[in-house]
GUBAVO-194516 format. One record per residue (C-alpha): x, y, z; residue number from 0. Coordinates in nm, 2 decimals, padded with zeros to 4 digits. Last residue first. Example, Ala and Ser with C-alpha at 12.3 -4.5 7.8 and 13.67 -1.06 7.14 Angstrom:
GUBAVO-194516
+--------+--------+--------+-----+
|     px |     py |     pz | seq |
+--------+--------+--------+-----+
|  01.37 | -00.11 |  00.71 |   1 |
|  01.23 | -00.45 |  00.78 |   0 |
+--------+--------+--------+-----+
END
This chain:
GUBAVO-194516
+--------+--------+--------+-----+
|     px |     py |     pz | seq |
+--------+--------+--------+-----+
|  01.81 | -11.94 | -10.12 | 242 |
|  01.67 | -11.84 | -10.46 | 241 |
|  01.81 | -11.49 | -10.44 | 240 |
|  01.67 | -11.18 | -10.61 | 239 |
|  01.81 | -10.85 | -10.49 | 238 |
|  02.10 | -10.85 | -10.73 | 237 |
|  01.85 | -10.88 | -11.02 | 236 |
|  01.71 | -10.54 | -10.93 | 235 |
|  02.05 | -10.37 | -10.99 | 234 |
|  02.10 | -10.56 | -11.32 | 233 |
|  01.76 | -10.47 | -11.45 | 232 |
|  01.82 | -10.11 | -11.35 | 231 |
|  02.14 | -10.11 | -11.56 | 230 |
|  01.96 | -10.26 | -11.85 | 229 |
|  01.70 | -09.99 | -11.83 | 228 |
|  01.96 | -09.71 | -11.81 | 227 |
|  02.14 | -09.87 | -12.11 | 226 |
|  01.83 | -09.87 | -12.33 | 225 |
|  01.88 | -09.54 | -12.51 | 224 |
|  02.26 | -09.57 | -12.53 | 223 |
|  02.23 | -09.92 | -12.69 | 222 |
|  01.98 | -09.80 | -12.95 | 221 |
|  02.21 | -09.90 | -13.25 | 220 |
|  02.27 | -10.25 | -13.10 | 219 |
|  01.90 | -10.30 | -13.12 | 218 |
|  01.88 | -10.21 | -13.49 | 217 |
|  02.17 | -10.44 | -13.58 | 216 |
|  02.03 | -10.73 | -13.38 | 215 |
|  01.69 | -10.68 | -13.54 | 214 |
|  01.85 | -10.68 | -13.89 | 213 |
|  02.04 | -11.00 | -13.80 | 212 |
|  01.71 | -11.17 | -13.70 | 211 |
|  01.54 | -11.05 | -14.02 | 210 |
|  01.82 | -11.19 | -14.23 | 209 |
|  01.80 | -11.52 | -14.03 | 208 |
|  01.42 | -11.53 | -14.10 | 207 |
|  01.49 | -11.49 | -14.48 | 206 |
|  01.77 | -11.75 | -14.48 | 205 |
|  01.55 | -12.01 | -14.31 | 204 |
|  01.65 | -12.21 | -14.01 | 203 |
|  01.70 | -11.91 | -13.78 | 202 |
|  02.01 | -11.87 | -13.57 | 201 |
|  01.98 | -11.92 | -13.19 | 200 |
|  02.04 | -11.64 | -12.95 | 199 |
|  01.69 | -11.50 | -13.00 | 198 |
|  01.58 | -11.18 | -13.17 | 197 |
|  01.32 | -10.91 | -13.15 | 196 |
|  01.22 | -10.58 | -13.31 | 195 |
|  00.90 | -10.38 | -13.30 | 194 |
|  00.84 | -10.01 | -13.39 | 193 |
|  00.48 | -09.90 | -13.41 | 192 |
|  00.50 | -09.73 | -13.07 | 191 |
|  00.81 | -09.87 | -12.90 | 190 |
|  00.85 | -10.24 | -12.89 | 189 |
|  01.16 | -10.44 | -12.80 | 188 |
|  01.18 | -10.82 | -12.75 | 187 |
|  01.51 | -10.98 | -12.66 | 186 |
|  01.62 | -11.34 | -12.61 | 185 |
|  01.93 | -11.53 | -12.50 | 184 |
|  02.14 | -11.22 | -12.53 | 183 |
|  02.42 | -11.23 | -12.79 | 182 |
|  02.39 | -10.90 | -12.98 | 181 |
|  02.74 | -10.81 | -12.88 | 180 |
|  02.64 | -10.47 | -12.72 | 179 |
|  02.34 | -10.64 | -12.55 | 178 |
|  02.58 | -10.91 | -12.41 | 177 |
|  02.80 | -10.64 | -12.26 | 176 |
|  02.50 | -10.46 | -12.11 | 175 |
|  02.33 | -10.76 | -11.95 | 174 |
|  02.53 | -10.88 | -11.66 | 173 |
|  02.23 | -11.03 | -11.47 | 172 |
|  02.27 | -11.39 | -11.58 | 171 |
|  02.08 | -11.67 | -11.75 | 170 |
|  01.89 | -11.44 | -11.99 | 169 |
|  01.55 | -11.34 | -12.11 | 168 |
|  01.50 | -10.97 | -12.20 | 167 |
|  01.17 | -10.78 | -12.24 | 166 |
|  01.14 | -10.42 | -12.34 | 165 |
|  00.80 | -10.26 | -12.38 | 164 |
|  00.73 | -09.90 | -12.47 | 163 |
|  00.41 | -09.70 | -12.54 | 162 |
|  00.23 | -09.68 | -12.20 | 161 |
|  00.54 | -09.78 | -12.01 | 160 |
|  00.71 | -10.12 | -11.96 | 159 |
|  01.04 | -10.26 | -11.86 | 158 |
|  01.07 | -10.64 | -11.83 | 157 |
|  01.35 | -10.88 | -11.73 | 156 |
|  01.31 | -11.26 | -11.71 | 155 |
|  01.60 | -11.44 | -11.54 | 154 |
|  01.69 | -11.81 | -11.51 | 153 |
|  01.67 | -11.89 | -11.88 | 152 |
|  01.59 | -12.18 | -11.85 | 151 |
|  01.39 | -12.21 | -11.53 | 150 |
|  01.44 | -12.23 | -11.16 | 149 |
|  01.33 | -11.87 | -11.12 | 148 |
|  01.45 | -11.52 | -11.11 | 147 |
|  01.19 | -11.26 | -11.21 | 146 |
|  01.24 | -10.89 | -11.28 | 145 |
|  00.96 | -10.63 | -11.34 | 144 |
|  01.03 | -10.27 | -11.40 | 143 |
|  00.82 | -09.96 | -11.44 | 142 |
|  00.48 | -09.86 | -11.57 | 141 |
|  00.12 | -09.98 | -11.49 | 140 |
|  00.20 | -10.25 | -11.24 | 139 |
| -00.13 | -10.40 | -11.12 | 138 |
| -00.33 | -10.35 | -10.80 | 137 |
| -00.57 | -10.09 | -10.94 | 136 |
| -00.29 | -09.88 | -11.09 | 135 |
|  00.08 | -09.92 | -10.99 | 134 |
|  00.37 | -09.70 | -11.07 | 133 |
|  00.72 | -09.84 | -11.05 | 132 |
|  00.88 | -10.15 | -10.89 | 131 |
|  00.81 | -10.52 | -10.95 | 130 |
|  01.02 | -10.79 | -10.79 | 129 |
|  01.00 | -11.16 | -10.84 | 128 |
|  01.15 | -11.47 | -10.67 | 127 |
|  01.09 | -11.82 | -10.80 | 126 |
|  01.16 | -12.18 | -10.69 | 125 |
|  01.24 | -12.12 | -10.32 | 124 |
|  01.28 | -12.45 | -10.12 | 123 |
|  01.08 | -12.40 | -09.80 | 122 |
|  00.98 | -12.77 | -09.77 | 121 |
|  00.63 | -12.69 | -09.92 | 120 |
|  00.79 | -12.57 | -10.24 | 119 |
|  00.84 | -12.20 | -10.24 | 118 |
|  00.72 | -11.89 | -10.44 | 117 |
|  00.84 | -11.54 | -10.35 | 116 |
|  00.64 | -11.23 | -10.46 | 115 |
|  00.76 | -10.88 | -10.43 | 114 |
|  00.58 | -10.55 | -10.50 | 113 |
|  00.74 | -10.21 | -10.49 | 112 |
|  00.55 | -09.88 | -10.49 | 111 |
|  00.45 | -09.56 | -10.67 | 110 |
|  00.08 | -09.49 | -10.71 | 109 |
| -00.23 | -09.70 | -10.67 | 108 |
| -00.24 | -10.04 | -10.49 | 107 |
| -00.60 | -10.06 | -10.38 | 106 |
| -00.82 | -09.97 | -10.08 | 105 |
| -00.94 | -09.64 | -10.24 | 104 |
| -00.58 | -09.52 | -10.29 | 103 |
| -00.26 | -09.68 | -10.19 | 102 |
|  00.11 | -09.59 | -10.23 | 101 |
|  00.41 | -09.81 | -10.14 | 100 |
|  00.52 | -10.14 | -09.99 |  99 |
|  00.38 | -10.46 | -10.13 |  98 |
|  00.48 | -10.80 | -09.99 |  97 |
|  00.37 | -11.14 | -10.12 |  96 |
|  00.49 | -11.47 | -09.97 |  95 |
|  00.38 | -11.79 | -10.14 |  94 |
|  00.37 | -12.16 | -10.05 |  93 |
|  00.34 | -12.41 | -10.33 |  92 |
|  00.17 | -12.73 | -10.45 |  91 |
| -00.18 | -12.75 | -10.31 |  90 |
| -00.21 | -12.38 | -10.24 |  89 |
| -00.04 | -12.18 | -09.97 |  88 |
| -00.06 | -11.83 | -09.82 |  87 |
|  00.16 | -11.55 | -09.69 |  86 |
|  00.03 | -11.19 | -09.74 |  85 |
|  00.21 | -10.88 | -09.63 |  84 |
|  00.09 | -10.52 | -09.71 |  83 |
|  00.29 | -10.21 | -09.63 |  82 |
|  00.15 | -09.86 | -09.63 |  81 |
|  00.13 | -09.52 | -09.79 |  80 |
| -00.18 | -09.30 | -09.85 |  79 |
| -00.52 | -09.48 | -09.87 |  78 |
| -00.62 | -09.81 | -09.73 |  77 |
| -01.00 | -09.77 | -09.68 |  76 |
| -01.19 | -09.72 | -09.35 |  75 |
| -01.26 | -09.35 | -09.40 |  74 |
| -00.90 | -09.28 | -09.51 |  73 |
| -00.63 | -09.52 | -09.39 |  72 |
| -00.25 | -09.50 | -09.37 |  71 |
|  00.00 | -09.77 | -09.29 |  70 |
|  00.02 | -10.13 | -09.17 |  69 |
| -00.15 | -10.41 | -09.35 |  68 |
| -00.15 | -10.77 | -09.25 |  67 |
| -00.25 | -11.11 | -09.40 |  66 |
| -00.23 | -11.41 | -09.17 |  65 |
| -00.57 | -11.58 | -09.24 |  64 |
| -00.74 | -11.41 | -08.95 |  63 |
| -00.67 | -11.06 | -09.09 |  62 |
| -00.45 | -10.81 | -08.91 |  61 |
| -00.50 | -10.44 | -08.97 |  60 |
| -00.26 | -10.18 | -08.86 |  59 |
| -00.29 | -09.81 | -08.80 |  58 |
| -00.23 | -09.45 | -08.91 |  57 |
| -00.51 | -09.21 | -09.00 |  56 |
| -00.87 | -09.32 | -09.03 |  55 |
| -00.99 | -09.67 | -08.95 |  54 |
| -01.36 | -09.63 | -08.91 |  53 |
| -01.60 | -09.57 | -08.62 |  52 |
| -01.65 | -09.21 | -08.70 |  51 |
| -01.27 | -09.15 | -08.69 |  50 |
| -01.02 | -09.40 | -08.57 |  49 |
| -00.64 | -09.40 | -08.53 |  48 |
| -00.48 | -09.73 | -08.47 |  47 |
| -00.55 | -10.10 | -08.40 |  46 |
| -00.75 | -10.31 | -08.63 |  45 |
| -00.87 | -10.67 | -08.61 |  44 |
| -00.97 | -10.95 | -08.83 |  43 |
| -01.29 | -11.15 | -08.88 |  42 |
| -01.60 | -11.08 | -09.09 |  41 |
| -01.76 | -10.88 | -08.81 |  40 |
| -01.45 | -10.67 | -08.75 |  39 |
| -01.27 | -10.61 | -08.42 |  38 |
| -01.16 | -10.25 | -08.36 |  37 |
| -00.89 | -10.13 | -08.12 |  36 |
| -00.86 | -09.76 | -08.07 |  35 |
| -00.59 | -09.49 | -08.07 |  34 |
| -00.53 | -09.16 | -07.89 |  33 |
| -00.22 | -09.32 | -07.73 |  32 |
| -00.31 | -09.21 | -07.38 |  31 |
| -00.68 | -09.26 | -07.44 |  30 |
| -00.66 | -09.62 | -07.55 |  29 |
| -01.02 | -09.69 | -07.66 |  28 |
| -01.14 | -10.05 | -07.69 |  27 |
| -01.40 | -10.13 | -07.96 |  26 |
| -01.58 | -10.45 | -08.03 |  25 |
| -01.82 | -10.56 | -08.30 |  24 |
| -01.68 | -10.33 | -08.56 |  23 |
| -01.88 | -10.28 | -08.88 |  22 |
| -01.67 | -10.39 | -09.19 |  21 |
| -01.47 | -10.12 | -09.36 |  20 |
| -01.12 | -10.26 | -09.30 |  19 |
| -01.18 | -10.58 | -09.49 |  18 |
| -01.28 | -10.39 | -09.80 |  17 |
| -01.03 | -10.56 | -10.02 |  16 |
| -00.91 | -10.91 | -09.92 |  15 |
| -00.59 | -10.85 | -10.10 |  14 |
| -00.58 | -11.19 | -10.26 |  13 |
| -00.24 | -11.13 | -10.44 |  12 |
| -00.21 | -11.41 | -10.68 |  11 |
|  00.07 | -11.31 | -10.91 |  10 |
|  00.12 | -11.57 | -11.19 |   9 |
|  00.49 | -11.63 | -11.26 |   8 |
|  00.48 | -11.82 | -11.59 |   7 |
|  00.77 | -12.04 | -11.68 |   6 |
|  00.81 | -12.27 | -11.97 |   5 |
|  01.15 | -12.42 | -12.00 |   4 |
|  01.38 | -12.24 | -12.24 |   3 |
|  01.52 | -12.44 | -12.52 |   2 |
|  01.87 | -12.57 | -12.57 |   1 |
|  01.92 | -12.66 | -12.93 |   0 |
+--------+--------+--------+-----+
END
């Protein structure tokens, strides 16, 4: 029986929060542009609108380790809308993280899209993830998460809200026909106290197989309900290349 290789995409964002609030050690005013340049004690620089010595309005921060943020600030904190980019490496992989969306109190809060790409050191991409929806305190609160990776199955699809979770594992992005047949690699569906799941492979015991078939029947019966989510999974999967 073909088994799925273990794959866990751990998001390591390292946002360097608070970097925009450090005391400036140098300031250059550009009167024509009504903007200022600030250099921070802990390293990094800011260019943009300033009020009371702090980033306030539109501007861009560049940290010495390569992270950047361009967007809105309130009293030195990222608030409003903006784009954050972080490229970094560990002993095995190189990462590129991009978040574009809403911020509040220096954290990802509100609607946005977060992507993370993971590479071997020779620029061979091994995983590509996109999360889109509503974020709270730097984590996806509700919305969609799709990961494509050198794994088996190749795709992991998740939709989540405060009371619903739908997770699908599959080797392709064409999900709806397979849902209707009950032949997806793996499905887990939870809504309130309702929970159903199945895998492509028959169970060894008669009891477990009856439970699997009952879950397939139930999930086929809610096809209309889940179709918008499957279609969104398919659209997001088209954005995920491993090249």
